[in-house]
N, C-alpha and C positions, 0 to 999 in steps of 0.2 A: 595802383599799388602804393602803399603808404611809404613815404620817404622816412627812412630811419635816421633821425638826427643823432642818436646815441652812437651810431657807427663811426662818426667822425669827431664827436665831442662828448666824451663821457661826463664832463664837468657841467654840461648844459642842464639846468634844472628848471628853467622857465621858458616857455615858447608859445607862440600863437599858431592856431590851426583852425581848420574848418571840418565840421562833422560831415563825412561823406556817406555814412550809412548808419541806420539804427536797427537792431535786431535783438536776438536773445542768445544767451549761452548758458546752458544748464538752468533754464527757467529764471535767468536774471538778465536785466537790461545790459546790452553790450553795444558799443558804438565803434565805428571805424573813423579814422581821421585821415586827412590828406598828408599829414606829417606828424611825427611823434618823437618825443624824447623818452617815452616810457619803454623800458626793456621788458620783453615778454619772457616767460619761463622757457629756457632753452639751454642746451649744452651743459646741464648740471647746475646752472645758475638760476635762482628764483627770480620772479618778476619784480618790477618796481611797484610802488604804491604812490599815492599823492592825490591831486585834485584836478578836475576839469571845470573851470569857472565855479569853484567852490563845491562842486559835487565830488564826493569821495570816489577814487579809483581803487577798487577792491582787488582786481586781478587783471593781468594782461596776458593774452593768449595768442600764440602764433598758430594759425591753422595750416593744414597740409598744403594749401595753395599759396602759402607765403604771406597771406594777409594777416593783419594784427587787429584783435578785438580788445577793447577796453571795457571791462565789466565795471559798471558804475552803480552807485546807490542813489539813483535819481533819474530825471528825465531830460533828454536832450533831443533836438530836432535836426533832421537833415538840412545841411546848408548853414547851420548855426556856427557863428564864430566863437571859439572858446580859447581860454587862456589855461595852458597846462602848467602845473607846478609839481615837480617830482620831489618825493621825500628824500632830502639829501642825506640824512643820517643813514637811512637804509641803503641808498645807492652807494655811498662811499664805503660802507662796511663791505658790501659785495665786491666793490673794486679792490679793496685791500685783500680780501680772501682769494679772489680769482687770480690776481696777479701773483700773490704769494704762492698759489698752487703751481703756476707756470714755473716759477723760480725753483720751488722745491722739487717738482718733477724733473726739471732739467738737471738739478744737482744729483738726484738718484741715477739719472741716465748717464751723466758724464762720469761719475765716480764709480758706479757699480753696474752699469749696463742694465739697470732695472727699468723697464719701460712702464709708463703709466697707461693702464687699460680702462680706467674708470675714474670719474670725479663726481662728487656730490657736495654742493654748498648748502649745508644745513643751517637752521635757525640759530643753533648754539655752537656747534663745531662743524668743520668741513672734513672730508675724507678723500683720499685718492687710493686707488687700488694698483698695486705693482704686480708684474707678471712673474715674480720670483720672491722667495723668502730671503731675508737678510738678518744677520745678527744685530743685537743692540748697538754694538760699536759702529757698524756701518750706517745705521739709522742716525746716530749722533753725528757722524761725520758729514752726512748729507745736510742735516739741520745746520751745522756750523757753516758749511759752504753756502747754503741759501742765505743765511744772515750776512755773510761777507758781501754778497751781491747786493743785498738790501742796503747795507750801510755805506756802500760805495756810491749810492744814489745815482745809479746809471739811468740814462734815458730809456723810456718805454715808448716806442713809436708804432704808428699804425699806417699801413699802406694796403692798397688793393692791387692784385695782380691777376692776369689772365691764367686760365688753367694750364696752358702750355708753358707759360713762364714759371708757374709754381713748381712744375716738375724739375726745374733746374735749381731750385733752392734746397738748401740743407735743412728741411723741416724736421723737427724732433719726431713727429709721427705723421703717418699718411693722413691726408685730409679725409673727413668723413662725408664729403659731398663733392659733386662735380660743379663745373662752371667757375666763374671768377671767385677769387678767394680774398678774404680779409686776413692780413698777416699781422700778428703782434710780435714785435721784436724787442727783446731785452738786450741792450747793446752788448755785443761780444759774448753773449751767454746762451740765449734761447731764441728760437724762431719757430712760431707755431701759427697754424691757421685757427682762428677763433672769432666768434661773433660776439663775445661777451664784453663787458665794460671793464676798463683797466685804468690804473693810475698813470700819471705822466712820467714819474720817476720812481725808481725802486724804493727810495727812502720813504715814500709815502705809505709803503706797506708797514713800516714801523719795526716789526719783528715777526719771525716765523718760528713758532713753538710747536714741536711735536708733542701731543698729549698722550697718545697711546698707539699701540700697534697690535695686530692679531693676525694669525694665519688664516688664509681664506682661499680655498680651492687651489691649492698649490702655489699661491702667491701670498701677498701681504697687504693688509688694509692699514693705512696710516691715517690717524686722526690728527688734525693740526688746527692751530688758531693763529690768526694774524692781527696786528694792529690793536684796536681797542678791545677786541675779544680776548686777546692774550693778557691785556692789562686787567680786565675783569676777572679772568681765571686766576691770575696771580693774587689779586685781592682776596678772592675766596679761599685760595690755598693758604695765603698768609694768615688770615683770620682763623682758619681751622687749625693750623699748626700752632699758632699763638695760644689758642684755647687749650690744646692738648698739653703744651709746655707748661702752662699755668697750673693745670690740674695735676700733672705728674711731677712738677718741680724739677725739670731737667733742662739741659741745653738742647738746641735744635739737633746737634749731632748725636745726642744720646737718645733722641725720641724713638727711633725704631727698636733699639734694644729695650727701652723702658716699656714699650707697648708689648713686645714679646714676653718680657718678664711678667707683666701684669696679667697677660692672657694665661700664662703657665700657672700663676698663683690662683687665678680664678678657677681654672680647671681642677686644681688640687682641692680648692675649697668646695667646689661642687661635688667632687667625689666624697669628701668628708661629710658634707651635709646629707648626701644621699645615703651614706652608710648609717649615719645617726638617725635619719628619718626612718630607715628600714627597721632599726632596732626599736625606735619609739613606736612604730606602727605595730610591732609585735605586742608590746605592752598594751597599747590602745585596743588592739584586736581582742586580747584576752579580757579586758574590762568590758568591752561591748558584748562579747559572747556570754559573759557571766550574767548580764542583765537582759539577755534575749527574751523575747516574748514567746511563750509556749503556744503553738498552734497545732493541735492534734498531736501527732507523733513527732513533729518537727519543731524547730525553734527559729524565730524570725527576728532579724535585726534591721530596723529601718530608722536611720539617723541622719541628721544634718550636722556636719562637723566643720568647725572653724579652723582655718589656717593650713589646710591640707590641699596639695595639688593632685592632679590626676593619678600620678604614680603612687602617691601616699594612700589615696583612697583604694586603689587597686590592690596595693600590698596588704592593706587591712582586710579587704574582702577575701583575698586569696588565703590569708592566714586563718580567718574564721572558718571558711568552707573547706579547709583541709580536714576539719573534723566532720564526722557524719551528722546528718540531720539538720543542716542549717540552710536558711534562705537569707540573703543579705541585699539590702539596697542602701547605698551611702551617697550623700549629696554634699557639695560644698555649700556654705552658708551665704556666700556672696554671689550676687547675680551678675551676668548669666551663670547658671549653676552647672557644675560638673556632676556626672552621675555614673555610678558603677552598680550593676546588678549581677549577683553571682549565686550559685547554689553548690551544695555538696554533691558528691557523685550519686548518693542514694536518694536525692530529692527529685520530685517530679516537676519542679518549677522550670519553665522555659524562660531563661534570663533574657534572651534576645527578644522574645515576643513581649515580655514585660516592659523592657526599655523602649521598644517601638511604640507601644501604647502611650507611654509617658511623653515621648517626643511628639507624637501626633497631637497631644493635648496641650503641652506647654512649650512647644517649639524646640528649636535646636536640631541636632543630628546625632547619630550614633549607630553602632552596630556591634557585631560580635558573634559569639556562639551560644548554644543553649545553656552552657554552664557558666559563661562569663561574657558580659556585654558592657561597653563603655560609651558614654556620650557627653555632650556639652551643649551650652547655649540655651538651657532651659530657663524660662522666665516665669514669674508669678510668685505668689506667697509661698514661703517654704512649708508652712504647715499644710497648705492645700496639696502641695507636691507630695509630702510625706503620707498624707491620708490617701491620695490617689495611688501611691506606690503600694500601700497595704492592700487596697481593693484590687489593684491590677495583679498583684502577686497571688492573691486568692483565686483570681479568675484564670491564672496561667498555670494552674497545677499545684498552687500552694494550698 
């Protein structure tokens, strides 16, 4: 069985070991060692990465029998002596997040009797799942309490106890496994069975920042950031807010109201533009109808129009075909092109079939009914599309 060096010293990043076995894991080379400082994915915490004698360690896996596999990008031989080097930046980040989770979970438990029933340490943010819902004020109070413990720089200790002795301890939650247990203690605040890597003092967590919360199966999912992750998130938020302030020319306190005001103004402007566009579409529709091509007893309008969106093209097509005896195919001039095909009630044209034929030839997608069909994404020369539209409409009952 591999000796787990990380269990007693999370700060150990270099070690000597011997390859005890070589095999495969998911079609990749995987080696076992007699001892390792590499943490395998377990308990919601991701694996370490690093090197074994210069060979990259890509993954670390704990098998059901308790053995540990190191997935490597290279070749090693049984009995070979290796020098292991753990990626310290990744390891310390995980230590900050995991210890921060213990502290935050204990704060929720102590203040609000909200028990942690799940934990995930993600690549960007981490999350814990609580067994009950809490209001924002309660979440904020737990965050404040967690940071009080962090800034008091309390010792974080590790000890191993037998199963029968663990039953006498005031653990925050029941252990998930039998046998001897590894206990992580945050002095005077939390006592938990855990196999993960942790900092030596709470001050090394830096800060615990709750980034979001959402209801989940009768409970609450809390997303949080600790240490350097919180600093990176603050920088992103700072730069984003600074950009908004610069563009809106307001103070930080005025930003929410300014955004709300801008959104309201934009909504009003969109309504005005839509109304004006509908009026203009009516005039444009009349002009198009006036120069329509006579095809037997019907009149055909096939045009490419500049500056109109899908709603504008539809409005014009509907306005034209409100009159008897019209077939209409309108396209935007910019690629990929929008398309609207429509007919008057007394026309035999199948607009949907005509559009389908155009899409099959020029790409894009669309659909509709026999009297009105819309599409988009057509590519190709506009004149070729217009020519094909006339031919298709002729073959679809025009």
